[in-house]
C-alpha positions in Angstrom: 77.9 112.5 71.9 79.9 114.4 74.4 79.0 117.9 74.7 82.2 120.0 75.1 83.1 122.0 78.3 82.3 125.7 78.6 85.3 126.3 80.4 88.2 124.8 78.5 86.0 125.4 74.8 89.5 127.3 73.6 91.9 124.7 74.7 93.9 123.2 70.8 94.6 119.9 70.9 98.8 120.5 72.0 97.2 122.3 75.2 94.7 120.3 75.7 97.8 117.1 75.4 100.1 118.3 77.3 97.5 119.1 80.0 97.3 115.4 80.6 100.1 114.4 80.6 100.9 117.1 83.3 98.1 115.9 85.3 99.6 112.3 85.0 103.1 113.2 85.9 101.5 114.5 88.9 99.3 111.2 89.7 102.8 109.3 90.1 104.2 111.7 91.9 102.0 111.1 94.4 102.1 106.9 94.2 104.9 106.5 96.4 105.2 109.5 99.6 103.2 107.1 101.3 105.3 104.1 101.5 108.4 105.9 101.6 108.1 108.2 104.0 106.9 105.7 106.6 110.6 103.5 105.2 113.0 106.7 106.0 111.6 107.4 109.6 110.9 103.3 110.4 113.3 103.1 113.5 111.1 106.1 114.9 108.0 104.3 114.3 107.3 102.1 118.0 108.2 105.1 120.0 105.8 107.9 117.7 103.0 106.0 117.3 102.9 102.8 120.2 103.4 100.1 117.8 105.1 96.7 118.6 108.3 96.5 117.5 107.7 93.0 115.7 104.5 94.8 114.0 107.2 96.5 111.4 107.1 94.4 108.6 103.4 94.2 108.6 103.5 98.3 108.4 105.5 97.1 105.8 103.9 95.4 104.4 100.5 96.2 104.3 100.3 99.0 101.3 102.0 96.2 98.7 99.0 94.0 100.0 96.2 96.5 99.4 98.0 96.8 96.0 97.5 93.3 95.5 93.7 93.4 96.2 92.3 95.8 94.8 93.4 96.0 91.1 90.5 96.2 89.6 88.5 98.6 92.1 90.3 101.5 89.6 88.8 100.0 86.1 85.9 99.7 88.4 85.6 102.8 89.0 87.0 104.3 85.8 84.0 102.3 83.8 81.3 104.1 86.2 83.0 107.5 86.8 84.7 108.2 83.4 89.1 107.6 83.9 89.5 111.2 85.4 87.0 111.7 87.7 88.5 108.1 89.3 91.5 108.7 89.4 90.9 111.9 90.9 88.7 110.2 93.7 91.4 107.6 94.3 94.0 110.6 95.4 91.3 112.0 97.5 90.8 108.9 99.3 94.7 108.7 99.3 95.3 111.7 101.2 92.3 111.3 104.2 94.3 107.9 104.5 97.7 109.9 104.8 96.4 112.0 107.2 94.1 109.7 109.5 96.4 107.5 109.4 99.1 109.4 111.4 96.5 111.7 113.8 95.2 108.9 115.0 98.3 106.5 115.9 95.3 103.1 116.1 94.6 103.7 112.7 97.6 103.8 111.3 98.1 100.2 110.5 94.7 100.4 108.4 94.9 103.3 107.4 98.7 102.3 105.9 96.0 99.8 104.0 93.8 102.0 103.1 96.4 104.5 101.0 98.2 101.6 99.7 94.5 101.0 98.4 93.9 104.4 96.7 97.3 104.0 95.3 96.8 101.3 93.3 93.5 101.7 91.8 94.9 105.0 90.3 98.4 103.4 89.1 96.8 100.9 87.4 94.3 103.3 85.3 98.0 105.1 83.9 99.1 102.9 81.4 95.4 102.9 80.3 95.6 106.9 79.9 98.4 106.1 77.6 97.8 103.6 75.7 94.3 105.7 74.7 96.5 109.0 73.9 98.8 106.6 71.7 102.0 108.2 74.2 105.2 107.2 72.9 108.1 105.7 75.7 108.6 109.7 77.2 104.9 109.0 77.9 105.7 105.8 80.1 109.1 107.4 80.9 108.1 110.4 82.3 104.8 109.1 84.4 107.6 106.1 85.6 110.1 109.1 86.5 107.2 110.5 88.3 106.7 107.2 90.5 110.8 107.4 91.2 110.6 111.2 92.4 107.6 111.6 94.6 109.4 108.2 96.3 112.8 110.2 96.7 111.0 113.7 97.7 109.5 111.4 100.3 111.8 109.6 101.7 114.6 112.5 101.7 111.9 115.1 102.6 110.5 113.3 105.5 113.0 114.4 108.4 113.9 118.0 107.1 110.4 117.9 107.5 110.6 117.1 110.8 112.7 119.1 112.1 110.8 122.3 110.3 107.5 121.1 112.0 109.1 121.4 115.1 110.0 117.8 115.9 106.6 116.6 114.7 106.2 113.1 113.0 103.0 113.2 112.3 102.4 116.4 110.6 105.9 115.4 108.3 103.8 112.2 107.2 100.4 113.5 107.0 101.5 116.9 105.6 101.4 114.7 101.9 97.8 115.3 101.4 98.7 118.1 100.1 100.2 117.1 96.5 97.4 114.4 96.5 95.1 116.6 96.8 96.5 118.7 94.3 96.9 116.0 91.9 93.2 115.1 92.3 92.5 118.8 91.0 94.7 118.8 87.8 93.3 115.2 86.9 89.5 116.2 87.6 90.1 119.2 85.7 92.4 117.8 82.6 89.6 115.2 82.4 86.2 117.3 81.6 88.8 118.5 78.7 87.3 117.1 76.0 87.1 117.6 72.7 84.0 118.8 70.7 83.7 116.3 68.1 84.2 113.5 69.6 82.9 110.5 66.7 81.5 107.7 68.5 82.4 104.1 67.5 82.7 103.4 64.1 82.9 106.9 62.4 86.5 108.3 60.9 88.3 109.8 62.7 92.4 111.2 62.0 92.3 109.8 66.0 95.4 112.5 66.5 96.7 112.4 70.1 95.3 114.8 71.2 92.6 113.6 70.7 93.4 110.5 72.5 94.4 112.3 75.5 91.2 114.3 75.6 88.9 110.8 75.3 91.5 109.2 78.1 91.2 111.7 80.5 87.6 111.6 79.8 87.3 108.1 80.6 86.5 106.9 77.0 88.4 104.5 76.7 87.4 102.9 73.3 89.5 104.0 70.4 87.4 104.5 67.1 87.2 102.6 64.4 89.0 103.8 61.7 92.8 105.9 63.1 95.6 107.1 61.5 99.2 106.1 63.0 101.5 108.6 63.8 103.5 109.8 60.9 101.6 107.3 58.7 98.8 108.0 56.0 97.4 105.0 55.7 94.2 104.4 58.4 94.0 101.4 60.7 91.4 99.6 62.2 91.3 100.5 65.9 91.0 97.1 68.5 87.1 97.1 69.3 86.7 97.9 65.0 89.9 94.6 63.9 88.3 91.0 62.7 87.9 89.2 65.3 88.8 85.7 66.5 87.6 84.0 69.2 87.7 85.4 72.5 90.8 83.9 74.4 90.7 84.9 78.5 93.7 87.0 80.0 94.9 84.3 81.9 95.1 81.7 78.9 97.6 84.1 77.5 101.1 83.4 77.9 102.7 87.1 77.8 99.8 88.0 79.8 101.2 85.8 82.5 105.1 86.8 81.6 104.4 90.7 81.2 103.0 89.8 85.5 105.5 88.1 86.3 108.2 90.5 85.3 106.0 93.6 87.1 105.2 91.5 90.5 109.2 90.4 90.7 110.4 93.5 90.2 107.9 95.3 92.6 108.9 92.6 95.1 112.5 93.9 94.7 111.8 97.5 95.4 109.8 97.4 98.0 111.7 94.7 100.1 114.4 97.9 99.3 113.0 100.2 100.1 111.6 99.0 103.5 114.8 97.9 104.7 117.6 99.6 103.1 118.0 102.5 105.8 117.0 99.9 108.5 120.3 97.8 107.1 122.7 101.3 106.6 122.2 102.0 109.9 123.6 98.4 111.2 126.1 98.6 109.2 127.3 102.2 111.4 125.7 105.0 108.6 123.4 107.7 111.1 119.7 107.3 110.9 119.8 110.5 108.9 122.6 110.1 106.5 120.9 106.1 106.0 117.2 108.1 105.4 119.4 111.1 102.8 120.6 107.6 101.4 116.9 105.3 100.4 116.5 108.7 98.9 119.5 108.6 96.7 118.3 105.0 95.3 115.1 107.1 94.3 116.9 109.8 92.7 119.8 108.2 91.5 116.9 105.9 89.2 115.4 109.1 87.8 117.1 108.9 84.5 117.2 105.9 83.9 113.4 105.3 84.5 112.3 107.9 82.0 114.8 106.4 79.4 114.1 103.1 79.9 110.4 102.7 78.1 112.1 104.9 75.1 114.6 102.4 75.0 112.5 99.0 75.1 110.1 100.9 71.6 113.5 99.5 70.2 114.2 95.5 69.6 117.1 95.2 69.1 117.9 96.6 72.9 114.7 95.4 74.6 116.6 91.4 73.7 119.1 92.2 75.7 117.8 94.7 78.1 114.8 92.3 79.0 116.5 90.1 80.9 119.7 91.8 81.5 117.7 94.5 84.0 117.4 91.4 86.6 120.9 89.6 85.9 122.6 93.2 86.9 120.1 93.9 90.1 121.0 90.4 91.8 125.3 91.8 91.1 124.0 95.8 92.5 121.8 93.3 95.4 125.8 91.9 96.2 127.8 95.4 95.4 125.3 96.8 98.2 125.9 93.9 101.2 129.6 93.4 100.6 130.9 97.3 100.5 131.9 99.2 103.0 130.2 102.2 104.9 132.0 104.6 102.5 131.2 103.0 98.9 127.8 103.0 100.0 126.4 106.2 98.1 127.9 104.7 95.2 126.3 101.3 95.3 123.4 102.2 96.9 123.0 104.5 93.4 123.8 102.0 91.2 121.6 99.9 92.6 118.8 102.3 92.1 119.6 102.9 89.1 118.8 99.1 87.7 116.0 98.9 89.5 114.1 101.6 88.8 114.5 100.8 85.0 113.5 97.0 86.3 110.1 99.2 87.3 109.9 101.7 83.3 110.6 98.5 81.7 107.6 96.8 83.5 105.3 99.7 82.8 106.5 100.2 79.1 105.9 96.2 78.8 102.3 97.1 79.1 101.9 99.6 76.8 103.8 98.6 73.9 102.9 93.9 74.8 98.8 95.1 74.9 96.7 95.7 71.3 94.6 98.1 72.8 93.9 101.1 75.2 91.0 98.7 76.8 93.8 95.6 76.5 96.1 97.4 78.6 93.9 98.3 80.8 93.3 95.2 81.5 96.9 93.9 81.6 97.3 96.8 83.6 94.9 95.2 86.1 96.2 91.8 86.3 99.9 92.7 86.1 99.5 95.7 88.9 96.7 93.4 90.7 98.6 89.9 90.9 102.4 91.2 91.1 101.3 94.0 94.1 100.1 90.7 95.7 102.7 89.3 95.1 105.7 91.5 95.9 104.0 92.1 99.6 106.0 89.0 100.2 109.4 91.2 99.2 108.8 93.0 102.5 107.4 90.8 104.8 110.4 88.1 103.8 113.0 90.0 103.9 112.2 91.2 107.8 111.2 87.9 108.5 115.0 86.1 107.3 116.6 88.6 108.6 114.8 88.5 112.3 115.8 84.8 112.0 119.4 85.1 111.0 119.9 88.1 112.5 122.0 89.5 109.4 121.6 90.4 106.7 123.6 88.5 103.9 120.3 85.2 103.4 118.1 88.2 102.9 120.3 89.8 100.0 121.7 86.5 98.4 117.5 85.6 98.3 116.0 89.1 97.3 119.5 88.2 94.4 118.4 84.9 93.3 114.9 87.0 93.1 116.8 89.1 91.0 117.9 86.1 88.3 114.4 85.1 88.3 113.5 88.4 86.6 115.6 88.1 84.2 114.0 84.5 83.0 110.8 86.4 83.2 111.9 89.5 81.4 113.5 87.0 78.9 109.7 85.5 78.7 107.5 88.5 78.0 109.3 89.8 74.9 108.1 86.8 72.8 104.4 85.9 72.3 101.7 87.3 70.7 100.5 90.7 72.2 98.1 90.5 74.6 94.0 91.6 73.4 90.8 91.0 75.4 87.2 90.5 74.9 86.8 90.0 71.5 90.6 89.6 70.0 91.8 90.7 66.9 92.3 87.7 64.6 95.4 86.2 64.3 96.2 87.4 61.0 95.5 90.6 62.0 98.6 90.8 64.7 100.9 88.6 62.4 103.7 91.5 61.8 103.8 92.0 65.6 103.4 88.3 66.6 107.0 88.9 69.1 108.4 91.4 69.9 111.7 89.7 69.6 112.1 87.0 67.0 
C-alpha cells in the first residue's frame, strides 16, 4: 500500500484528476516544438550552424528516426521509476538536448536525435495514463490538441523570438527548454500525489477516475481486480483479473498491426509535411516569414479537429466513416495544396491541417479504445509509436530526396497523396477485429461483446 504524500494529503479526487490532466496537456505541448522550430527556419540552418545543405533531409529525419528506435524506453523507465517520474526525466533530457544542440553547432545532429528519443519516451506513456484514468475521448482529445498547439507555437514563434533576442537563432531555439522543464515539474508533482487508500490488486475498489489518475501518475498501471464503470452500478473485472486465455503475443494480433500501420502512415505524412511545407511555399514565391506563418497555421487550424476526433471516435457510426475517410481527405488536401495558386494557400493549408490533425487524434484514440486495459494500452502504444515512427522517419527523407531528384514538388506531393490512400485502408482495418490484449489475455468470451467496433 502506498503512502500518502504529505503535501498532497488534502487534495480531493477532482483536483487530483485535474492536476494530472493539466500535467498531461503540458507534456503534450512540449512534444513537437523541437521539430517544428527547426522546420520553420530550415533555410537558415546551413548559414547559422554551418551544416551542409545536403544534410537538411537528414536533420528533418533524425527526430522521427529516434522515435522509431526508442519506443521501449518509456515503458522500461515507467516500470522502474513510475510513470510520472519517467515522463519528468524524459522532459529534462529534452530540455538539455534543446540547449546543447544549438549552443554547440557540432552537436546539432546528435542533439536533435537525443531530443527525439526524449520526446518518444514521454509520448508512449500518454495513452497508458489516459487508459489507467479511464479517461474519455476528451482526455485523448486534449492531449492531441496539446501536440498540435506545441507544433503551432514552435513554428509560429521561432522567428518572432529570433527578432526579439537580437537576431540570435540559437537562443530562439534554445528557449524552448523552459516549457519542457515546466512540464517536467508539473508531471513530477502530479505523479507524487497518490491516494491514501490505494488498494492492492485483488481488493475491491470503486475505481473512480480520480483513483485511476493517482495510480497512473504514480506509475501504477495495474488496475484493481474489481472496478465499476462510470455510469454503471455493476462491478466489472479489471484487465489483470479477467478470465485468462492462452497468451497471444502482440506481434500476432492483427488489430495491433492495423493500429500500428495507421499510426505510422499518418505520422509519416505529418513529418514529411512539417519538414518541407515551408520550403515548398517559398518555392511558390511566398516570402520566408509568411511561409513559416503558414506552417504554424497548418498546426493551428487542426487544433479543434485534434480535440474532437477522439471524442467522435467513441461513436461507432461516425468511426465507420471517419477511419477510412480521413485518409482520403488528406490525399485530396495534398493535391489541393499542390494545385492551388499562392493566393489561396492559406485556405488549402488550413484544410490540410484540419484533416491531418484529425488523423493524429484518431491514431491516439485507437491506441486507447482498441486495447483491453492500461497495460495493453501501454504495450500497444509502444508498438504503434515505435514501429510507426520508424516507418515515419522515411517521410521527411523520402520527400526531400524525391524533390532533389526531380527538381520539383509534383512527384513528392502525388507520392504523399498515394500514401494517404493506403492510410485509408489501414483505418478501415484498424476498427475491425478483437481488442488488443497482452500478457495473459482475457478469455475470448470476455471480449465477445467488444469483438469489433464496426461490424
